[in-house]
Each structure stands twice: as structure tokens, then as C-alpha cells.
C-alpha positions as CSV (number, residue, x, y, z in Angstrom):
1,X,-46.5,95.8,45.1
2,X,-45.8,98.5,42.4
3,X,-42.8,99.4,40.5
4,X,-41.5,102.4,39.3
5,X,-39.7,102.2,36.5
6,X,-37.1,104.5,37.8
7,X,-37.0,102.0,41.0
8,X,-34.0,99.6,38.5
9,X,-30.4,100.5,40.0
10,X,-28.5,101.0,36.6
11,X,-31.8,103.6,35.2
12,X,-31.8,105.2,39.1
13,X,-27.6,105.0,38.2
14,X,-28.0,106.2,34.7
15,X,-29.9,109.1,35.5
16,X,-26.7,110.9,38.2
17,X,-24.5,109.6,37.0
18,X,-25.8,112.1,33.7
19,X,-26.8,114.5,35.9
20,X,-23.7,114.9,37.6
21,X,-22.0,114.7,33.4
22,X,-23.9,117.7,32.8
23,X,-22.6,119.6,35.7
24,X,-19.3,119.0,35.5
25,X,-19.6,119.3,32.5
26,X,-21.0,122.7,32.1
27,X,-18.9,124.4,35.2
28,X,-15.2,122.8,33.0
29,X,-16.8,125.0,29.4
30,X,-17.4,127.5,31.8
31,X,-14.3,128.5,33.5
32,X,-12.3,127.3,30.4
33,X,-14.2,130.0,28.6
34,X,-14.2,132.0,31.3
35,X,-10.7,131.8,33.6
36,X,-9.2,130.6,30.3
37,X,-8.3,127.8,32.2
38,X,-6.7,124.8,30.5
39,X,-10.0,122.3,30.0
40,X,-8.1,120.0,33.1
41,X,-7.4,122.2,36.0
42,X,-11.5,123.7,34.6
43,X,-12.3,119.6,35.3
44,X,-10.2,119.4,38.3
45,X,-12.2,123.8,39.5
46,X,-14.8,122.1,39.0
47,X,-14.2,118.5,40.3
48,X,-13.2,120.2,44.0
49,X,-16.1,122.7,44.7
50,X,-19.1,120.4,43.0
51,X,-17.6,118.1,46.2
52,X,-18.0,120.9,48.5
53,X,-13.7,121.3,49.0
54,X,-13.5,124.5,47.5
55,X,-11.7,126.2,45.0
56,X,-7.6,125.2,44.5
57,X,-6.8,128.2,42.7
58,X,-7.4,132.0,42.2
59,X,-10.4,133.3,40.2
60,X,-9.1,136.4,38.4
61,X,-12.3,137.7,36.8
62,X,-15.5,138.7,38.0
63,X,-18.2,137.0,35.9
64,X,-15.0,134.3,36.8
65,X,-16.3,134.6,40.2
66,X,-19.6,134.7,39.9
67,X,-20.4,132.0,38.5
68,X,-18.2,129.4,40.2
69,X,-20.4,130.8,43.1
70,X,-23.0,129.7,40.7
71,X,-21.7,126.5,39.8
72,X,-20.6,126.0,43.0
73,X,-24.8,125.6,45.0
74,X,-25.7,124.0,41.4
75,X,-22.9,121.2,41.5
76,X,-23.0,119.6,45.1
77,X,-26.7,120.7,45.0
78,X,-26.7,117.8,42.6
79,X,-24.5,115.1,44.1
80,X,-26.6,115.3,46.5
81,X,-29.3,115.1,45.2
82,X,-28.5,112.2,42.6
83,X,-27.4,110.5,46.1
84,X,-30.8,110.6,47.4
85,X,-31.7,109.7,43.3
86,X,-29.3,106.7,43.9
87,X,-29.6,105.4,47.4
88,X,-32.6,106.9,48.3
89,X,-35.2,103.1,48.2
90,X,-32.2,101.2,49.7
91,X,-31.9,103.3,52.7
92,X,-36.0,103.6,53.3
93,X,-35.5,100.1,52.8
94,X,-34.1,99.8,56.2
95,X,-36.2,102.1,57.6
96,X,-38.6,100.2,56.9
97,X,-36.7,96.8,58.2
98,X,-35.8,98.8,61.5
99,X,-39.1,99.8,62.2
100,X,-40.1,96.5,61.8
101,X,-38.1,95.1,64.2
102,X,-38.7,97.8,67.1
103,X,-41.7,96.4,66.8
104,X,-41.3,93.1,67.0
105,X,-39.1,94.0,69.7
106,X,-42.0,95.3,72.1
107,X,-44.3,93.0,71.6
108,X,-41.9,90.0,72.4
109,X,-41.2,92.9,75.5
110,X,-45.4,93.6,75.7
111,X,-45.0,96.7,75.5
112,X,-47.4,98.5,73.3
113,X,-47.9,101.8,71.6
114,X,-51.7,103.0,72.5
């Protein structure tokens, strides 16, 4: 079986955390500059947006609202993609084990798919 260099769980975790960290940093700095939020509030705001829990405070500027809307799509998408990238091989392997188990059960019961 060939192994791709991304198959290392440590490398996959590092890439996933770098992606999430980059998006969170861009969103935090953006909210800090656009909405004049303190850094900790901007980070908290972005973490709530990225985890699809919703905004925790009302935004005051139109540009802040547009930026937050764009970052909501990007950050949630990156979070879901990162989790898929991190756990994809494990879930794929579990799926194969399940299929093999079902095939063995069919052979034991004498029922084969034609």
C-alpha cells in the first residue's frame, strides 16, 4: 500500500491547526481594525462565528457586518474541512471495516449479491 506524506496524523493535525489558526488570526485582526473591538473580544467573536454559535455582540459598521458575514462562511468552512482532513482517513478505514464485516456476514448466511 502506498502512503502519501499527508497520511501522518501529526502532519494532518498540524495542517488543520495552521488553517484554523490563520483564519482566526485574519478574522480577529479584521474585527479589531474594522469594529475597533479589543483583541480578546474580537477573538471571542470570531470563535463564536467559526463554531456556528452565532455572533455575541452587535456590529456597528456596515463594513464590519460584511466582513463578519464573509468570515462566517470562510471560518466555518475551514473548520469543517480541517476536521474532515484530520479524521478522514480514520473514518474511511472504519467504513471499509464495516463493508468487509457486512460481506463476511452475507457469506456466512449464504446470501451473496448477484
